[in-house]
C-alpha positions in Angstrom: 0.0 0.0 0.0 1.4 3.5 -0.9 2.5 5.6 2.1 0.0 8.3 1.4 -2.8 5.8 2.0 -1.5 4.5 5.3 -4.0 6.1 7.6 -2.3 4.7 10.7 1.1 6.2 9.9 0.1 9.5 8.4 -1.0 11.3 11.7 2.3 10.3 13.3 4.3 11.5 10.3 2.4 14.8 10.2 2.7 15.5 14.0 6.4 14.7 13.9 6.8 16.9 10.9 5.0 19.8 12.5 7.0 19.4 15.8 10.3 19.6 14.0 9.4 22.5 11.8 8.1 24.5 14.8 11.4 23.8 16.6 13.4 24.9 13.6 11.4 27.9 12.4 9.9 29.0 15.7 6.6 30.7 16.4 4.9 33.8 15.2 4.6 33.1 11.5 1.3 33.1 9.6 -0.4 29.8 9.2 0.2 29.8 5.5 4.0 29.9 6.0 3.9 26.8 8.2 1.5 25.2 5.7 3.9 25.7 2.9 6.8 24.2 4.7 4.8 21.3 6.1 3.5 20.4 2.7 6.9 20.5 1.2 8.4 18.3 3.9 5.6 15.8 3.7 5.8 15.6 -0.1 9.6 15.0 0.2 8.8 12.2 2.7 6.7 10.5 0.1 3.2 11.5 1.3 0.6 12.7 -1.1 -0.4 16.1 0.1 -2.6 18.9 -1.1 -2.8 22.5 0.0 -6.0 23.9 1.4 -8.8 24.3 -1.2 -11.6 26.8 -1.1 -15.1 25.5 -0.6 -18.4 27.4 -1.2 -20.0 28.4 2.1 -23.2 30.0 2.9 -24.5 31.4 6.2 -28.1 32.3 6.8 -28.9 32.0 3.1 -26.2 34.6 2.1 -23.3 33.4 0.0 -19.9 34.3 1.5 
């Protein structure tokens, strides 16, 4: 089974990745900066990742 489908290993890989990135980069950056680095590292580790995607959302009948 490809690594990107291994649902038991992926959370551990992701948390480990985030922990190390936070230790190296530090705190205080925008979420998008961390997301960029995390996605790149996970991709290099062989995981199939995708950046956040927009989704249509409505609230009280008004499109946002």
